[in-house]
N, C-alpha and C positions, 0 to 999 in steps of 0.2 A: 108596421107598414101596410098602407091603404091597398085594397084590391087591383085597383089601377095600376100602382107600382108594381105588384106581385106579375100582372101580366106582361107590364113591359120590360122588366127582367127576364120572363120567361121568352119572349118574341126575341131579345136581343140575343139570350144564349143560343138559339134556333135560327139565327137568321139568314137567308139565302140558302137554305136547308131545302131539300124536294120534300114537299108534305107527301106524305104517307096517301093520304087520299088520291092525290093525282095518280100516283102510281096504280092505286088499285082500279081507279078510273079508266087510265090506258090500258091494263091489262083485260079489265071487261070489254073495253070496245075494241080490242084485239081478238080477244075469246069469242065476239059476236061478230066478227068481220066487218065491223062498222066504220067505215073509213071516214066518212064526213065527220063522225063525231070525234075520230081520233084527231084530225085534223084542226079542229075548234079547240079541242082540249090543248094542243102544242102551240099554237098559234101565237100565247101571249109570251110564250116563255124563250128565253135568249138560248143560241145555242150551247152554251156551257151547262147551262142546267139541264139540257135534253143529253147532253153527253154524260152528265151525271146519274140521269135517269136509267141509261143503257147500263150503268155499271151495278143498278140496283136490283135488276132483275135477271133470271136465269139464262141460260145459253138458248134453249128451246124457245122462251118468250121472246128473246131481243131478235131471233130470227124471221118470227111470225108478227112481230113489231116493225120490223123494216121492210118486210116484204108488204103489209098491209099500208104502210105509209108511201111506200112507193114514187109515184113523179112527184110528190109535193115533200119528198125529203129534204130537209134544208142542209145543204152543201157546208155550209159552216161548221156543221158538226162534226165533218171529219177532220176539221184542224184542231178541234176541243176533244175528241174523244180518246180514250185510253189505248196506248199503242197496241196493247195485246189484244185488243177487239177490231183491230182496223180489218185486217184481213177477212173475217166472217162477216162485218157489216158490208162492205165493197163487194164481196162475192153476192151479198142476197139482193143487192144494188141493180137495177137496168142498166145498160151501157149510156143510154140519152141521159141517165141520172147522174152519173159519173161522169160524163163528160161536162155536162153543164156545171157540175160543182167546180170541177179542177180549173174550167177556164176562167173563172171568177177570183180564183185565188191568185194572190201573189207568189212570185217564183219561190219566195223562201218557205212560204207555206206549201208549196206544191213539194218541195225537196224534203222539208220535215216530215210531208205524210207518205212518201215514195221510200223513203231510207229504212222505214217499219215493216214495209211489206214485203211479202213473198216474192220472187221473179216473175209468174206469172201476173200477179197483181200490179207489179212494177209497169211490166209493158203495157199493159192494160190503160193504166193512168198516162203512160207516155204517149200512146196512140190516141187518147183523147185531147191531146194538147194541138194546139197550132204550131206551125214550124218554129217560128222564133222562140216561142217560151218551150218547144222541147229542147232546143239547142240551148238555151240558156239553164235549163234542168239539167241537162245532161253533162254541161261544163261545170255546174255546181258539184255536181255528184263525183268528179274527178278530185275534187277536193279532198283532204284527209277528214275523217267523220267529225273529229272535235275541232275542226280549223273554223277562222271567221269565214270563209269562203263557203262552207256549208251553211252559215247562218244569213250571211248579207242576202237581200232580194236586189233583184237587176232594175226594176224600174226605180227610178229616181228623178228627182229636177235640177238640171244644172244649168248654168247660163255663163257667157263670157263677161269678162271684166269691164268691157265697153259699155255693155249697154245700159239704159236706163231704167228706172222703177216701171215707168209707163210702158216700154216694151217687153219687159218682162212680165206684167200684168197681162198685156194684150198676148203674149207667147199663151202664159196659164189658161187664158178663157178660149182658145182657139185650139189647143191643144188636146186632141182625144183620147191618148193613151197615157195618161198622167196616174200615177200610184192612187190608192182608194185613200191612202192617208200617208201624209209627208208632213213635215215640219219645218224644212230647212230647203233654201235654194243653195245647191254646192256652186260655187264660182270656181271655174276650171280655167286656164291657160290657153294656148292653142296646142299644146303638147297633151291635154286634159288632166293635166296636174290639178289637185285642188291648191287654191291659195286662200282660201275663206268661205265663208257662208253667211247667208242673211237669212234670219229667223222670219216665218212669216209676219210675226208682229211688227219687225221692222219695216218689213214691204210695204205692209199694209197702212203705216203710217206716216211714210213717208212723202212728198210730193213727186209728182209723174217723172218731172224733168232730172230728178236728182238721180245722178249715176251710181249704179250699185255697187261699185268701188269704192265711194265714199261711207256707205252704211255697212260694208261688209265686216265680218268679226273676222280678224286673221289670227287672232289666237285662238286655235281650234285643234285639235286632234285627230290624226288620221289613224284608220286601224290597217296593218299589214294583213294581206288576204289568206296568210299562212298562220296569223296568231291562234293560240289556244281560245275557242269559245270562253272557258273560264276565267283567262285575263280580259277578254273583252269585257265580261259581265263585271269584274272587278272595276276596269277603268269606268263602266257608265255609273257604277254605284259611287265609286271615289270622287270623281268629277263631274257629277250630277249633269250628266248630258244626256239628251234626249234623242240625238241619233248622230250619228258618227260616219263619214265617207269611208269606203274600204278601197284601199290601193294595192295593185301589184309589184311584182320586184322591180320595175321601172318607175314606180310612184304616179301610175296612171288609175285614174277612177275607174272601177271597174263593178261597185255596187255602193249600197248604204244598208247600215244596220241601224234600228230603232229601238227605243227604249223597252218596247213590249218583248220583244226577244232576246235582249239583253236580260231583262229581271226573269223571263222564263228560265234563262239558263242558271242564273243565279240560285232560283228557288228549286231548280231538279238538283244543283249541286248540295245545295244546303240539305235536300231530301235523301241523296244519294248518301251522305257523310253519316246522316242519323241510322239509317238502314245498316250501312257498313258497321257502324258499331256495336250494334246488336246483332251482327251476325245472320242477317237475313238477304244482303243483295239487292238484287231489282225484283223481289216481291210485292205483288200488289194482290189486292183484295179479290181479283176477277180471276187468280192462277188457279187452276185445281188442284185436287190432292196430291198428285204425284209429281208435279213440279214444283208444291211448296214443299214437301216432304224432301224433296232432291237438293233443293236451296238451303234448308237450313241443316241437313246432317251433315256436312264436310264440319260447320263451325261447333255442332255438338261434338261432334267425334275429338277435335281440337281440345273442347272443353274437358270432354272425357280424360285425354291424356295429361291437362294438367292436373286432374283429380286423382289422379292416380299417382303424379309426382307428390302431391301434397301429403296423399296416402300412405307412401313410402317414408316421407319425413316422420309422420305420426308412429307407423310401425318401429321407428328407430327409438322411441321411448316407451314401448309397452309396458315394462316393468314398472316406469314410473307412473304410468296412469293405473297400472292395476294396485300401486301401492296407495296412490291417491287419487280415488276415485271420483272425485270433485273436478279432477282436470277436466275429464270427458264430457263433463257437463258446460263447462266455462270456456274452453279453448274455441267453439265455435264463434263466441263472441269477439275475441280478438281478432280473428281471421275476418268475419264479416264486417266489422269497422274499419278495417283497414280494406277490403275490397270496395265499400262504399267511398270511403275517401280519395282513394286513386281514381275511381270512376267520376267522381266530381272534378277533379285536376284534368283528367284526361278529356273528357267533354269538353272543357273551356280551352284545353291546350289544343286540341284539333281544330275547333271551329275558328282559333287564334290563327293559327296556320294556313288555313283555308283561307280567310279574310286577308292573310298577310300582314296580320298585328305582331305577330310573334316573329322576330327576326335574330339575325345574328346580333345584331345591335343593343336588342332588349333581353336576350334570353338570359344572362347572367342574372340580370335583377329579377326577373321572374321566377328564375329556380330558387334566388334566396328567397323571394317572397313564399313560395310554397313551401321551403324548409321551414321557415317560422311559424307558417300556418299549421303545418302540421305540428310541430313542436308545443304552439301553443294549445291547440285544439286536443293535442295527445295528454298533455298536464290536465286540463279541465276533465277529460275521460277518466283519465287514470284516476284522480281524487274518486269521481262517482263509482266508477265499477271496484276501486281499492274497497271503498265501503261496502257496496253490495256482498263483496267476496267475503269480507269480515263478517257482516252480520248474518248473512246465508249459512257459513260454514266454522264462524268463531274462531278462524284463524287469522291472523296478525299477517302472517307470513305470508300466506294466501293472495291475500288484499295487495302486499306489498309487488308479490310477481305479477299479479293481474296489471298493476299499474305499470309498472316497468316495461312490460310487454306490450300495453296498450300505447304508450309514449314512442316506442322504437316502432311499432308497426303502421302507426300514423305517419311518422316522418319519413320512412321509408316507402309508404304509399303516395305521398305527395310528392317526393323526388321521382317514383317510378312515373307515374301521370304526367309528370310534364318532361323527363329525361327520354324514356321511351320514345314519344311521338316525334320529339325533335331528332332523336337518333335515327330513326325509320325515316323520316324525310329527308335527311341528310344521304341516307342509303340509296334514295330513288325509290322506296317503296311507299304508298298509300297509308298514312298515319290511321285514316279512319278504319282500313281495312283488318290491320293487324295488332294494332296497341292494346285492345282488350283483354285479347288471351294472355298478352305478354303480362299486362297490368296484375291482372287476375292471379295469373301464376307467381307472381314474385309477393304478392301480398299475402297469400296464402302460405306458402312455403315460409315465407319469413316469419309470419303472426305465428304458426304452429310451432315452429324453431326456436322463437324467443320464449315463447309461452313454457313448454315442455322442457326446454333447455335450463331455463331459469329454475323452473320446479324441480328438476333434477338436482341441481346445485344446491337450492335454498331449502328443499321441504325435504327433502331424503338423508 
């Protein structure tokens, strides 16, 4: 491989990562109190990159950084920064900077910002808004936290169906209060009920005299204001939507949700599922020692309880283990293989449930598939581990015990990995939150019991 190819590979692996030299230069400028250099360093970077920079430095450095940046602070950073840092960053900013920042935001971004703040900072943000925006934000905050009403923005573009393309374009050119970004013109009837939408591409390519009703797309989807954000994100992903109007219980237009907000929800839920499977909750890298310890402790305690259950099973075969010492060496292999197999199935199942790919219609087929996958893998690894047991200890029967236990535990692991999350989902419990502990317990207990039980019957 050429040197150029190596460099290109290294660059692609670290693409969009904050350069350590930038962090050092920023911290040097902060330490020196050199505001001009700091502003110059930050000027080329996107707000999301600066938000990442905030997460790379310690609390004392963050505060000094924010204070020095001061009046030149980019308000868009507030929409990108980790929610755990928001209170401290806003506290260090002058009132006029906060006011300018939130006034430039769409209402959905203000709502997303304010719901993560403590009450004093919430009031500070609300006081910075003009009256119409404050009313819109306060109304949005009245909707449930995980609803479309919290996600939508009030700024939108709508037009009556009798308008022509020319009238719509003239309106857009004259209107001073348009959203920063929009993709469609929502067509409404006199009751403000959405009846269609016209993409900007269709608007710009049609003749001025064309009626909007002639080019509008009538096959569009509206989002109920009380619909869960997870369902909204699923709809956007499933139907490749760019934006969707939000309607109240009377089917009147109250807002619009755009693709960027929906995809952010999808990403958050995917990240949440991964963290819950690992038992770390809402933990992030900026959390301090005590909060991190507190979040991890409950699931470690659950793991301790399940480990004790597995130990109780082992204790029932103490005499068997004393008689055949090799069992103590080999039994973790069976339990570990079962645990890994169960985790593989569990991960796929939890994600499939979240994306609505695993339903009552195909559940039986998927369960059958996991049964046979566990069976086939079980036979393959039973042969391998059986030979290992035979050559290691010179006992054919020990190899047979290992092989049978391996088949049984991998089959049980596959079934547990699919049936437990399905069962928890049916019971209204988040499968990502609780499945791991149950699957681990089942595979450990079954693995130890099968291996030691067979050994007691066949080896003694």
